[in-house]
C-alpha positions in Angstrom: 5.6 -33.8 37.0 6.0 -31.5 34.1 4.2 -32.1 30.8 6.1 -32.5 27.5 5.7 -28.8 26.6 7.4 -27.7 29.8 10.0 -30.5 30.0 13.7 -29.5 30.3 15.6 -29.6 27.1 17.0 -33.1 26.5 16.5 -36.2 24.4 12.8 -36.4 23.5 12.9 -40.1 23.0 14.4 -40.6 26.5 11.7 -38.3 28.0 9.0 -40.3 26.2 10.3 -43.6 27.5 10.7 -42.2 31.1 7.2 -40.7 30.9 5.7 -44.0 29.6 7.5 -46.0 32.3 6.2 -43.7 35.0 2.6 -43.8 33.7 2.7 -47.6 33.6 4.1 -47.8 37.1 1.3 -45.6 38.5 -1.4 -47.5 36.6 -0.1 -50.8 38.0 -0.2 -49.3 41.5 -3.8 -48.0 41.1 -5.0 -51.3 39.6 -3.5 -53.3 42.5 -5.3 -51.2 45.2 -8.3 -52.7 47.0 -9.8 -49.2 47.3 -12.0 -48.1 44.5 -10.5 -45.3 42.4 -12.3 -43.4 39.6 -11.7 -40.3 37.5 -14.8 -38.4 36.4 -15.7 -35.2 34.6 -18.0 -32.4 35.4 -20.9 -34.2 33.6 -20.7 -37.0 36.1 -19.2 -39.4 33.6 -16.5 -41.9 34.6 -13.4 -41.5 32.5 -11.3 -44.1 34.4 -12.1 -46.7 37.0 -9.9 -49.4 38.6 -11.1 -52.9 39.0 -11.9 -52.5 42.7 -14.3 -49.7 41.9 -16.0 -51.9 39.3 -16.5 -54.6 41.9 -17.8 -52.0 44.5 -20.5 -51.1 42.0 -21.4 -54.7 41.4 -20.1 -54.9 37.8 -17.7 -57.3 36.2 -15.9 -55.1 33.7 -14.7 -51.6 33.3 -16.6 -51.3 30.1 -19.9 -51.8 32.0 -19.1 -48.8 34.2 -17.5 -46.5 31.7 -19.7 -47.6 28.8 
């Protein structure tokens, strides 16, 4: 998927809407998985976790994991 800076020339509003729809679809898929998914940085900090990952760690909320 190309980022906004490298997107083909077209209607920016249409691109933004399509990008947002795609992002929402992927987020719903990740949230519905029973497998734990996380995104971290080089410092070992969690930037994103799905609810399954939260449960695997024995927590109740994402905020408890991400802080």
